[in-house]
N, C-alpha and C positions, 0 to 999 in steps of 0.2 A: 424466402430468405433470412428474413427479420424472426419469422415465427421460428425457422431451422437455430437459430444464432439464440434467443431467447430459451429454447428448449436444453439448449447445450447448458446455458449459462445455471438455469434452472435445474438439471441434472449435477453439475458441479459442486452447486451451493449443496443440494441434499446429499450426493456424496460424501461429500467434506463435514455435512451435518452428522451423518455417522460416526464418525472418528471425534468427535471436537469434545473440548469437557466440557463446556456448558454454552448458554444462549448466547446467539450473536448481541453484541453491545451496536449500536447505533438504530436508526431505522429499519424498520422493517418493508417500508417502501419507495420508489425510484422510479419515478419516469423519466425517459429519455432510452438513448444507445446507450448500449454496451460490448465492450470490445475486452476478447481473452486473446490479440494476436502480439502484446506486448507482453516482456518481463521486465525484472526487477534490471538484467541487466542491458536490456534496449534503450531504456528510461535514462539509466548512467550512462550510454553513450551517448546518448541524444544531449546530455548536460555537457559531456567533455566535449563538445562540438564549438560551446559557449555561443550558438547562435540560437539568440531570443523567439526565433519564429521555430526556434525545432519542436517544442509540445505542440505544433498549431494544429497537430493532426488530431489531437485527443482533444480537442473544443467540441464543449455543448456533450462530450464522451462519459461513461465512466469505465471504467477499467480495473479489472479482478487479479490481483499478485499476487502470490504466496512468497514465503521468504522469514525470516528467521528476524524476532523482532530483540532490539537494543534497550538500552536502561532508557526511560522514559525521561524527558525532560519540563517541566512546567515551566509554559512560558508567560500565563495569563489565569491568573484565581478566579477572577470573576468578569464578564462570564468566562467560565472552566477552558483551557488550551492546551493541551501539552503539544509539543511532538518527539517521535518514537524515529528511528532511523527501521529501515527495512531492507533485509541482507541477504546476498542470495551470492555462494560461492562457485566458483568454476574451476575445476581441477585444470590447471596449466601441465604440468608433467606430475611425476611422481610424486613430486616434492612440495612443488608449490601451487597454493590455491589463492585466486582474483578472487577478492570481496567486491562485489558489486553493491551500491545503496542508493537506496531513494530515503526520500525523509515523508511519512506521513503526519500529519496535523489533525489531532483529536479535539472537534471543540462539541460541547454541550456537558451537562451533567452526567451525563450516562456514562463517560467515560471517564469518571474522576475514579470510580470505585475498578474502571478495568484494569488501569494500570496498574494498581499493586502488584506486582508480582511476575511480569509478565518478561522480564529479560531472558531472553533467550529461547522463548519459546516458540514454534511454529507460528506463522499467521495464515490465513487467508482473508484478504481485507475487499473491499470494492469501493474505491475511489474515482474521485474526482474533481475538477477543477488544476490538473496541471499546468504549476508554473515552475518555471527558472528561475532558479537562487542560490544563495552562495552557505554551503555547507561551514559548519561550526571550524574545521582548518581553514576555509577560504576558496577551498575548491567549488566550480562549480554545479550543482546540485540540482535535482529535481524533485519539487513538493506539490504534495498534493492531500487535497481533503477526504477525509475517512468519509464515507454514506453509512457503511456496516465492518462490523470487524468481530473474525470468528479466531482462537485459538486453539492447534489442534496438536493432538497428540502424537 
């Protein structure tokens, strides 16, 4: 089961790599469990419950997410840290789109150059350490620390 899951993760990363604009940013190694069973919408729903234990199912696991990036906000210069929204849209009806969001925390020098010009780009992210926090607008939100990220055309 674990080998099959890891094979699926590797396949997804390789397929995404074929359409990528550049190299993956972050680490090229991760040791631990990876899950692909959650979407940005699932995580946003977890945050909406307000239950601090909502993200406990992700403890010790990395998660693979796909979505659009917003304008990053540098939260700390040294050591470097920035936060960026990862957005996923869902058509509710013919005229309405619901936006779901999580916040990705980018830590380390490798991300300093990466954040230039990423607003609006699609990305594949591998992230871990899911925690519940407060979004800039005061609503509950899930924050994840990025292990690696790649923008996609």
